ROMIBA-223709 format. One record per residue (C-alpha): residue number from 0; residue in three letters; chain; x, y, z. Coordinates in steps of 0.1 Angstrom, whole numbers. Each point is the difference from the previous one (the first is absolute). Layout:
BEGIN
NUM; ALA; A; X; Y; Z $
...
END
This chain:
BEGIN
0; UNK; A; -65; -125; -452 $
1; UNK; A; 35; -12; 12 $
2; UNK; A; 17; 27; -18 $
3; UNK; A; -24; 28; 12 $
4; UNK; A; 0; -9; 33 $
5; UNK; A; 40; -3; 2 $
6; UNK; A; -1; 36; -14 $
7; UNK; A; -22; 11; 26 $
8; UNK; A; 23; -17; 26 $
9; UNK; A; 28; 19; -14 $
10; UNK; A; -17; 34; 5 $
11; UNK; A; -10; -16; 38 $
12; UNK; A; 40; -8; 6 $
13; UNK; A; 8; 35; -10 $
14; UNK; A; -29; 16; 13 $
15; UNK; A; -8; 22; -31 $
16; UNK; A; -36; 9; 4 $
17; UNK; A; -3; 19; -30 $
18; UNK; A; 9; -28; -24 $
19; UNK; A; -20; -23; 21 $
20; UNK; A; -31; 21; -5 $
21; UNK; A; 7; 0; -36 $
22; UNK; A; 1; -36; -1 $
23; UNK; A; -33; -3; 20 $
24; UNK; A; -15; 24; -24 $
25; UNK; A; 7; -28; -26 $
26; UNK; A; -10; -26; 18 $
27; UNK; A; -35; 14; 8 $
28; UNK; A; -1; 9; -41 $
29; UNK; A; 4; -36; -8 $
30; UNK; A; -23; -12; 26 $
31; UNK; A; 25; -21; 21 $
32; UNK; A; -4; 11; 33 $
33; UNK; A; -20; -31; 9 $
34; UNK; A; 30; -23; -9 $
35; UNK; A; 11; -9; 34 $
36; UNK; A; 37; -1; -8 $
37; UNK; A; 0; 38; -12 $
38; UNK; A; -23; 10; 28 $
39; UNK; A; 24; -13; 25 $
40; UNK; A; 28; 20; -16 $
41; UNK; A; -19; 32; 0 $
42; UNK; A; -12; -2; 35 $
43; UNK; A; 38; -7; 10 $
44; UNK; A; 11; 26; -21 $
45; UNK; A; -21; 25; 16 $
46; UNK; A; 7; -11; 34 $
47; UNK; A; 37; 3; -4 $
48; UNK; A; -6; 34; -14 $
49; UNK; A; -18; 11; 31 $
50; UNK; A; -31; 2; -16 $
51; UNK; A; -23; -19; 23 $
52; UNK; A; -32; 15; -12 $
53; UNK; A; 9; -10; -34 $
54; UNK; A; 7; -35; 9 $
55; UNK; A; -30; -3; 16 $
56; UNK; A; -21; 15; -28 $
57; UNK; A; 15; -27; -25 $
58; UNK; A; -5; -27; 26 $
59; UNK; A; -37; 9; 4 $
60; UNK; A; -9; 4; -39 $
61; UNK; A; 14; -35; -3 $
62; UNK; A; -27; -26; -3 $
63; UNK; A; 3; -23; 32 $
64; UNK; A; 0; -34; -21 $
65; UNK; A; 31; 15; -18 $
66; UNK; A; 20; 5; 33 $
67; UNK; A; 22; -28; 14 $
68; UNK; A; 20; -3; 32 $
69; UNK; A; 29; 24; -12 $
70; UNK; A; -29; 23; -4 $
71; UNK; A; -10; 3; 35 $
72; UNK; A; 33; -5; 15 $
73; UNK; A; 14; 32; -19 $
74; UNK; A; -29; 22; 11 $
75; UNK; A; 3; -13; 36 $
76; UNK; A; 37; 4; 2 $
77; UNK; A; -3; 35; -14 $
78; UNK; A; -24; 12; 28 $
79; UNK; A; 18; -18; 27 $
80; UNK; A; 38; 15; -11 $
81; UNK; A; -17; 34; 5 $
82; UNK; A; -14; -7; 34 $
83; UNK; A; -35; -2; -13 $
84; UNK; A; -5; -35; 20 $
85; UNK; A; -36; 5; 3 $
86; UNK; A; -6; 3; -40 $
87; UNK; A; 26; -29; -5 $
88; UNK; A; -25; -21; 20 $
89; UNK; A; -28; 11; -15 $
90; UNK; A; 13; -9; -34 $
91; UNK; A; 8; -36; 17 $
92; UNK; A; -37; -4; 7 $
93; UNK; A; -10; 9; -31 $
94; UNK; A; 23; -26; -15 $
95; UNK; A; -17; -26; 26 $
96; UNK; A; -34; 8; -10 $
97; UNK; A; 4; 8; -39 $
98; UNK; A; 33; -15; -17 $
99; UNK; A; -6; -29; -22 $
100; UNK; A; 31; -19; 12 $
101; UNK; A; 1; 14; 33 $
102; UNK; A; 32; 10; 23 $
103; UNK; A; 30; -18; -3 $
104; UNK; A; 30; -2; 26 $
105; UNK; A; 14; 31; -12 $
106; UNK; A; -33; 17; 8 $
107; UNK; A; 0; -11; 32 $
108; UNK; A; 34; 12; 10 $
109; UNK; A; -7; 35; -15 $
110; UNK; A; -34; 0; 23 $
111; UNK; A; 20; -11; 28 $
112; UNK; A; 25; 28; -4 $
113; UNK; A; -23; 24; -3 $
114; UNK; A; -18; -11; 30 $
115; UNK; A; 32; 5; 19 $
116; UNK; A; 1; 36; -8 $
117; UNK; A; -37; 1; 20 $
118; UNK; A; 12; -23; 27 $
119; UNK; A; -33; -13; 5 $
120; UNK; A; 0; -34; 16 $
121; UNK; A; -37; -8; -9 $
122; UNK; A; 6; 2; -37 $
123; UNK; A; 30; -18; 6 $
124; UNK; A; -19; -27; 13 $
125; UNK; A; -25; 3; -28 $
126; UNK; A; 27; -6; -27 $
127; UNK; A; 16; -27; 17 $
128; UNK; A; -33; -16; -1 $
129; UNK; A; -5; 9; -36 $
130; UNK; A; 32; -14; -10 $
131; UNK; A; -4; -32; 17 $
132; UNK; A; -32; -6; -20 $
133; UNK; A; 13; 8; -31 $
134; UNK; A; 27; -26; 8 $
135; UNK; A; 32; 25; 3 $
136; UNK; A; 6; -3; 35 $
137; UNK; A; 12; -33; -1 $
138; UNK; A; 18; -1; -34 $
139; UNK; A; 14; 35; -2 $
140; UNK; A; 31; 8; 21 $
141; UNK; A; -3; 36; -13 $
142; UNK; A; -35; 3; 12 $
143; UNK; A; 12; -15; 34 $
144; UNK; A; 29; 23; 2 $
145; UNK; A; -20; 31; -7 $
146; UNK; A; -27; -11; 28 $
147; UNK; A; 30; -5; 25 $
148; UNK; A; 11; 35; -7 $
149; UNK; A; -36; 14; 2 $
150; UNK; A; -7; -12; 33 $
151; UNK; A; 32; 11; 12 $
152; UNK; A; -10; 38; -12 $
153; UNK; A; -33; -6; 19 $
154; UNK; A; 18; -11; 31 $
155; UNK; A; -19; -34; 0 $
156; UNK; A; 31; -21; 6 $
157; UNK; A; -18; -31; 11 $
158; UNK; A; -18; -1; -37 $
159; UNK; A; 33; 7; -15 $
160; UNK; A; 15; -30; 19 $
161; UNK; A; -27; -21; -11 $
162; UNK; A; 1; 6; -38 $
163; UNK; A; 40; -7; 3 $
164; UNK; A; -4; -31; 18 $
165; UNK; A; -23; -13; -25 $
166; UNK; A; 23; 4; -26 $
167; UNK; A; 12; -32; -13 $
168; UNK; A; 32; 12; -19 $
169; UNK; A; 10; 30; 16 $
170; UNK; A; 25; 20; -20 $
171; UNK; A; 24; 28; 11 $
172; UNK; A; -26; 26; -7 $
173; UNK; A; -24; -18; 23 $
174; UNK; A; 27; 0; 30 $
175; UNK; A; 9; 37; -7 $
176; UNK; A; -36; 10; 0 $
177; UNK; A; -10; -15; 36 $
178; UNK; A; 35; 13; 15 $
179; UNK; A; -11; 33; -15 $
180; UNK; A; -34; -1; 16 $
181; UNK; A; 13; -9; 32 $
182; UNK; A; 27; 28; -1 $
183; UNK; A; -25; 25; -10 $
184; UNK; A; -15; -3; 35 $
185; UNK; A; 33; -4; 20 $
186; UNK; A; -1; -37; 5 $
187; UNK; A; 39; -7; -4 $
188; UNK; A; 3; -31; 16 $
189; UNK; A; -27; -19; -24 $
190; UNK; A; 21; 18; -25 $
191; UNK; A; 33; -16; 10 $
192; UNK; A; -19; -32; 5 $
193; UNK; A; -14; -3; -35 $
194; UNK; A; 34; 10; -15 $
195; UNK; A; 18; -28; 21 $
196; UNK; A; -26; -24; -11 $
197; UNK; A; -1; 9; -38 $
198; UNK; A; 43; -3; 3 $
199; UNK; A; -6; -36; 14 $
200; UNK; A; -21; -9; -29 $
201; UNK; A; 25; 14; -27 $
202; UNK; A; -21; 29; -14 $
203; UNK; A; 21; 22; -21 $
204; UNK; A; 3; 30; 20 $
205; UNK; A; -4; 32; -21 $
206; UNK; A; 9; 34; 8 $
207; UNK; A; -34; 6; 9 $
208; UNK; A; 2; -27; 29 $
209; UNK; A; 30; 18; 12 $
210; UNK; A; -16; 33; -2 $
211; UNK; A; -35; -15; 20 $
212; UNK; A; 27; -13; 27 $
213; UNK; A; 21; 30; 4 $
214; UNK; A; -33; 23; 3 $
215; UNK; A; -5; -23; 34 $
216; UNK; A; 31; 2; 15 $
217; UNK; A; -5; 35; 12 $
218; UNK; A; 4; -3; 39 $
219; UNK; A; 27; -12; 18 $
220; UNK; A; -14; -33; 7 $
221; UNK; A; 4; -9; -37 $
222; UNK; A; 29; 24; -8 $
223; UNK; A; 29; -30; -1 $
224; UNK; A; -24; -18; -23 $
225; UNK; A; -4; 26; -23 $
226; UNK; A; 37; 2; 1 $
227; UNK; A; 4; -36; -10 $
228; UNK; A; -21; 6; -30 $
229; UNK; A; 22; 28; -14 $
230; UNK; A; 28; -21; 6 $
231; UNK; A; -16; -27; -19 $
232; UNK; A; -8; 23; -27 $
233; UNK; A; 34; 14; -5 $
234; UNK; A; 15; -33; 1 $
235; UNK; A; -22; -15; -25 $
236; UNK; A; -7; 5; -39 $
237; UNK; A; -9; 35; 7 $
238; UNK; A; 28; 23; -10 $
239; UNK; A; -23; 30; 5 $
240; UNK; A; -30; -3; 22 $
241; UNK; A; -30; 15; -12 $
242; UNK; A; -11; 37; 5 $
243; UNK; A; -29; -13; 19 $
244; UNK; A; 19; -23; 24 $
245; UNK; A; 27; 29; 6 $
246; UNK; A; -28; 23; 9 $
247; UNK; A; -13; -29; 25 $
248; UNK; A; 32; 0; 14 $
249; UNK; A; 5; 37; 6 $
250; UNK; A; -35; -2; 17 $
251; UNK; A; 8; -31; 20 $
252; UNK; A; 33; 17; 15 $
253; UNK; A; -19; 35; 4 $
254; UNK; A; -27; -16; 22 $
255; UNK; A; 22; -22; 22 $
256; UNK; A; 20; 34; 6 $
257; UNK; A; 32; -11; -19 $
258; UNK; A; 1; 32; -18 $
259; UNK; A; 39; -6; -12 $
260; UNK; A; -10; -31; -15 $
261; UNK; A; -30; 13; -18 $
262; UNK; A; 23; 29; -14 $
263; UNK; A; 26; -27; -13 $
264; UNK; A; -32; -20; -17 $
265; UNK; A; -6; 32; -15 $
266; UNK; A; 33; 12; -12 $
267; UNK; A; 8; -33; -15 $
268; UNK; A; -29; 2; -23 $
269; UNK; A; 11; 14; -35 $
270; UNK; A; -12; 33; -5 $
271; UNK; A; -21; -7; -33 $
272; UNK; A; -17; -30; 21 $
273; UNK; A; -12; 22; 25 $
274; UNK; A; -39; 8; -3 $
275; UNK; A; -19; 24; 18 $
276; UNK; A; -9; -28; 26 $
277; UNK; A; 36; -5; 7 $
278; UNK; A; 3; 39; 7 $
279; UNK; A; -32; -3; 21 $
280; UNK; A; 17; -28; 21 $
281; UNK; A; 30; 18; 8 $
282; UNK; A; -18; 35; 10 $
283; UNK; A; -26; -20; 19 $
284; UNK; A; 32; -19; 17 $
285; UNK; A; 13; 34; 12 $
286; UNK; A; -33; 13; 14 $
287; UNK; A; -6; -32; 17 $
288; UNK; A; 33; 3; 18 $
289; UNK; A; -4; 39; 8 $
290; UNK; A; 23; 11; -26 $
291; UNK; A; -19; 23; -13 $
292; UNK; A; 27; 24; -16 $
293; UNK; A; 14; -29; -19 $
294; UNK; A; -34; -7; -12 $
295; UNK; A; -3; 36; -14 $
296; UNK; A; 37; -2; -15 $
297; UNK; A; -7; -35; -20 $
298; UNK; A; -34; 16; -12 $
299; UNK; A; 20; 27; -17 $
300; UNK; A; 21; -26; -17 $
301; UNK; A; -28; -21; -9 $
302; UNK; A; -17; 32; -18 $
303; UNK; A; 30; -2; -26 $
304; UNK; A; -4; -39; -7 $
305; UNK; A; -37; -6; 2 $
306; UNK; A; -35; 15; 1 $
307; UNK; A; -13; 0; 35 $
308; UNK; A; -34; -16; 5 $
309; UNK; A; -29; 7; 29 $
310; UNK; A; 17; -21; 24 $
311; UNK; A; 36; 18; -4 $
312; UNK; A; -19; 31; 6 $
313; UNK; A; -20; -13; 28 $
314; UNK; A; 34; -16; 17 $
315; UNK; A; 18; 33; -7 $
316; UNK; A; -28; 23; 15 $
317; UNK; A; 3; -23; 32 $
318; UNK; A; 37; 7; 2 $
319; UNK; A; -7; 39; -1 $
320; UNK; A; -28; -3; 26 $
321; UNK; A; 25; -18; 24 $
322; UNK; A; 24; 28; -6 $
323; UNK; A; -24; 28; 1 $
324; UNK; A; 15; 9; -34 $
325; UNK; A; -28; 24; -12 $
326; UNK; A; 22; 15; -30 $
327; UNK; A; 11; -35; -13 $
328; UNK; A; -36; -13; 7 $
329; UNK; A; -16; 28; -24 $
330; UNK; A; 27; -7; -27 $
331; UNK; A; -13; -37; 0 $
332; UNK; A; -36; 13; 1 $
333; UNK; A; 8; 21; -31 $
334; UNK; A; 18; -28; -17 $
335; UNK; A; -34; -23; 7 $
336; UNK; A; -20; 29; -17 $
337; UNK; A; 24; 2; -29 $
338; UNK; A; -5; -36; -10 $
339; UNK; A; -36; 5; -1 $
340; UNK; A; -4; -32; 25 $
341; UNK; A; -36; -5; 13 $
342; UNK; A; 3; 0; 41 $
343; UNK; A; -10; -34; 9 $
344; UNK; A; -8; -6; 38 $
345; UNK; A; 36; -10; 10 $
346; UNK; A; 15; 30; -19 $
347; UNK; A; -26; 25; 11 $
348; UNK; A; 6; -13; 37 $
349; UNK; A; 35; 5; -1 $
350; UNK; A; -3; 35; -15 $
351; UNK; A; -26; 10; 30 $
352; UNK; A; 26; -16; 25 $
353; UNK; A; 30; 21; -13 $
354; UNK; A; -21; 32; -1 $
355; UNK; A; -14; -5; 35 $
356; UNK; A; 31; -10; 18 $
357; UNK; A; 20; 28; -17 $
358; UNK; A; -25; 24; 14 $
359; UNK; A; -20; 9; -33 $
360; UNK; A; -36; -12; 10 $
361; UNK; A; -17; 20; -26 $
362; UNK; A; 18; -14; -28 $
363; UNK; A; -4; -35; 14 $
364; UNK; A; -38; 6; -1 $
365; UNK; A; 3; 13; -37 $
366; UNK; A; 14; -33; -8 $
367; UNK; A; -28; -19; 17 $
368; UNK; A; -24; 22; -17 $
369; UNK; A; 14; -6; -32 $
370; UNK; A; -4; -37; 2 $
371; UNK; A; -34; -5; -16 $
372; UNK; A; -14; -6; -33 $
373; UNK; A; -32; 14; -14 $
374; UNK; A; -29; -22; 14 $
375; UNK; A; 23; -23; 17 $
376; UNK; A; 16; 18; 29 $
377; UNK; A; 9; -35; 17 $
378; UNK; A; 20; -9; -31 $
379; UNK; A; 35; 13; 14 $
380; UNK; A; -10; 5; 38 $
381; UNK; A; 7; -34; 15 $
382; UNK; A; -5; -2; 39 $
383; UNK; A; 38; 4; 2 $
384; UNK; A; -3; 38; -13 $
385; UNK; A; -29; 7; 26 $
386; UNK; A; 22; -14; 27 $
387; UNK; A; 31; 20; -12 $
388; UNK; A; -23; 33; 0 $
389; UNK; A; -16; -3; 34 $
390; UNK; A; 34; -9; 14 $
391; UNK; A; 12; 31; -15 $
392; UNK; A; -26; 22; 14 $
393; UNK; A; 4; -20; 37 $
394; UNK; A; 37; 7; 0 $
395; UNK; A; -5; 37; -8 $
396; UNK; A; -27; 3; 26 $
397; UNK; A; -28; 6; -23 $
398; UNK; A; -30; -15; 16 $
399; UNK; A; -28; 21; -18 $
400; UNK; A; 17; -12; -34 $
401; UNK; A; 3; -35; 12 $
402; UNK; A; -40; -1; 8 $
403; UNK; A; -9; 18; -35 $
404; UNK; A; 23; -31; -18 $
405; UNK; A; -21; -23; 20 $
406; UNK; A; -31; 14; -11 $
407; UNK; A; 12; -1; -37 $
408; UNK; A; 11; -35; 4 $
409; UNK; A; -36; -8; 8 $
410; UNK; A; -14; 17; -28 $
411; UNK; A; 24; -19; -23 $
412; UNK; A; -9; -33; 12 $
413; UNK; A; 35; -6; 17 $
414; UNK; A; 1; -21; 30 $
415; UNK; A; 20; 15; 28 $
416; UNK; A; 20; -25; 18 $
417; UNK; A; 18; 0; 37 $
418; UNK; A; 30; 17; -12 $
419; UNK; A; -22; 29; -14 $
420; UNK; A; -16; 5; 34 $
421; UNK; A; 32; 1; 17 $
422; UNK; A; 11; 29; -19 $
423; UNK; A; -32; 18; 3 $
424; UNK; A; -2; -7; 41 $
425; UNK; A; 36; 12; 2 $
426; UNK; A; -7; 31; -18 $
427; UNK; A; -29; 8; 21 $
428; UNK; A; 16; -8; 30 $
429; UNK; A; 31; 23; -7 $
430; UNK; A; -26; 30; -13 $
431; UNK; A; -22; -3; 33 $
432; UNK; A; -27; -11; -20 $
433; UNK; A; -17; -27; 26 $
434; UNK; A; -35; 2; -12 $
435; UNK; A; 10; -8; -36 $
436; UNK; A; 22; -26; 13 $
437; UNK; A; -26; -19; 21 $
438; UNK; A; -26; 5; -29 $
439; UNK; A; 25; -17; -22 $
440; UNK; A; 9; -27; 23 $
441; UNK; A; -35; -11; 4 $
442; UNK; A; -5; 4; -41 $
443; UNK; A; 27; -22; -4 $
444; UNK; A; -15; -29; 15 $
445; UNK; A; -38; 8; -7 $
446; UNK; A; 1; 16; -32 $
447; UNK; A; 33; -14; -18 $
448; UNK; A; 2; -35; 18 $
449; UNK; A; 34; 3; 12 $
450; UNK; A; 8; -14; 32 $
451; UNK; A; 19; 20; 26 $
452; UNK; A; 36; -9; 5 $
453; UNK; A; 25; 8; 23 $
454; UNK; A; 15; 28; -19 $
455; UNK; A; -34; 19; -3 $
456; UNK; A; -4; -1; 40 $
457; UNK; A; 35; 13; 4 $
458; UNK; A; -9; 29; -20 $
459; UNK; A; -32; 5; 19 $
460; UNK; A; 18; -3; 35 $
461; UNK; A; 25; 24; -13 $
462; UNK; A; -29; 26; -8 $
463; UNK; A; -12; -4; 33 $
464; UNK; A; 31; 9; 17 $
465; UNK; A; 9; 29; -24 $
466; UNK; A; -33; 14; 12 $
467; UNK; A; 10; -2; 35 $
468; UNK; A; -29; -28; 7 $
469; UNK; A; 24; -23; 21 $
470; UNK; A; -25; -17; 18 $
471; UNK; A; -20; -9; -32 $
472; UNK; A; 32; -9; -16 $
473; UNK; A; 9; -24; 26 $
474; UNK; A; -33; -14; 2 $
475; UNK; A; -3; -5; -37 $
476; UNK; A; 34; -20; -3 $
477; UNK; A; -10; -22; 30 $
478; UNK; A; -33; -12; -15 $
479; UNK; A; 7; 2; -38 $
480; UNK; A; -6; -31; -16 $
481; UNK; A; 7; -8; -39 $
482; UNK; A; 2; -31; -23 $
483; UNK; A; 36; -5; -1 $
484; UNK; A; 9; -13; 33 $
485; UNK; A; 35; -9; -13 $
486; UNK; A; 13; 36; 2 $
487; UNK; A; -17; 7; 35 $
488; UNK; A; 34; 5; 20 $
489; UNK; A; 12; 20; -29 $
490; UNK; A; -30; 25; 1 $
491; UNK; A; 0; 2; 36 $
492; UNK; A; 35; 10; 3 $
493; UNK; A; -2; 24; -29 $
494; UNK; A; -32; 18; 13 $
495; UNK; A; 14; 1; 36 $
496; UNK; A; 33; 16; -10 $
497; UNK; A; -23; 24; -19 $
498; UNK; A; -20; 7; 29 $
499; UNK; A; 31; 5; 24 $
500; UNK; A; 12; 26; -24 $
501; UNK; A; -31; 19; 2 $
502; UNK; A; 1; -1; 37 $
503; UNK; A; 33; 13; 0 $
504; UNK; A; -13; 31; -25 $
505; UNK; A; -29; 3; 24 $
506; UNK; A; 23; -1; 30 $
507; UNK; A; -23; -27; 19 $
508; UNK; A; 22; -19; 19 $
509; UNK; A; -27; -21; 17 $
510; UNK; A; -12; -13; -32 $
511; UNK; A; 33; -3; -14 $
512; UNK; A; 8; -23; 31 $
513; UNK; A; -27; -23; -10 $
514; UNK; A; 10; -3; -34 $
515; UNK; A; 37; -5; 7 $
516; UNK; A; -16; -30; 24 $
517; UNK; A; -17; -13; -33 $
518; UNK; A; 29; 0; -20 $
519; UNK; A; 24; -16; 26 $
520; UNK; A; -22; -31; -1 $
521; UNK; A; 2; -2; -37 $
522; UNK; A; 37; 8; -8 $
523; UNK; A; 16; -5; 37 $
524; UNK; A; 33; 1; -18 $
525; UNK; A; -4; 34; -14 $
526; UNK; A; 11; 32; 19 $
527; UNK; A; -14; 26; -19 $
528; UNK; A; -32; 6; 17 $
529; UNK; A; 16; 7; 33 $
530; UNK; A; 22; 25; -16 $
531; UNK; A; -28; 15; -12 $
532; UNK; A; -18; 1; 30 $
533; UNK; A; 27; 11; 18 $
534; UNK; A; 0; 30; -22 $
535; UNK; A; -37; 7; 8 $
536; UNK; A; 7; 1; 35 $
537; UNK; A; 30; 21; -6 $
538; UNK; A; -18; 27; -18 $
539; UNK; A; -27; 7; 30 $
540; UNK; A; 29; 5; 26 $
END
């Protein structure tokens, strides 16, 4: 059996499916499929050869009594590694119910990893309870570290911290996991505090530790700390910092506005160590600092050295949008199509924005319409895609198309948000569709449960002013109330300025004087309202 399983393992390592199937036939002919070691080897072979259905068939035909923990773990890991997280958890549940031996620590780590993909905090808590009842929560550091990572992914930092604090013998991985959890949600101060504690306690600092800390130093407040970490690494026993750390340094300097330092970190990387992430970090650095031309130039260099991924294309399309560079954007779009890459929400949104900003609204809509799967229209269109398409219609004054898209959202069960309604109301305002604007405004709260915000009321007051209904607009602004009282002054100033401009267009000096007086109360140091009012009077003489 050992020799047979070893040969199957060789086929697995070489991904030689043809020879693997022949061995499977021989095993079946000898009646050895139920042997646990041979069974596990066959499942693993099919998994590594990319034949998940065949792996499951072998798994299902093996009697439950012959399956050990490895059998269940291999099948769970196969589903999880391919993004089939729910199926992985179903295998885990079957293991709990039917396995003779029950799950081991690896089973829990694998199940927790699958739960990370779902980011389901309820399932996370259930797994923690199960790991406790099976005795692994107190005895397995691997399970504890995995739970910290899981709660971090689920944005439940308090629960991640509870698991961390309960670990009696914390390893470097424990510290790195909790720092990564805080870092994922922007709690940089806590990351640096944990790092200082870790350093004081004499825990060995790994490359992953330094990466977590540098990633937390992406604001001016923590830049000096990040520089000290970089110096410490360069002066330590790290002759060549890890690629992940160098990428993090590029990102840190870029977000702090230190573009030359970011470029220096990028240039210091050896050519053969630059990963796709390295190129993406530097391209993003240029875009973040409004150096879109350099971003496009670097992208051309990257294409000679590495294969762009979805993030690369999304970033470069953003640069094209900023430059209104339609031809370059079209070229990038063709490159995306040539790779056969499926449009995810981020890449699809980038394409919609690029075509819209470059004036090609029809092409933007074709991209939006292409982001569907049969029987699963919502699979690729995330809320950001809908927001981008609505913003495109609003920018081009296509009010009726905006309203049609809102109707389509309802049909597909997508909940519109306050940004979507801002686009719709703005489009209706510029198109003079006052009736549709009021209907959308009322539906926003009563039908969709979206509370009116300052920007919605600005759109409506602007619409009244454009329609020449200056008195109604003045009364509307003066009596409007909304939930977000913190933006009251901002709303009032923008709304009154919009109305004053409408007074100028209508040549109504009386209304203009009242509006200018309101603005003077809100912004006494600003002279623009008086200049605009003077223009109104001058036009009447």
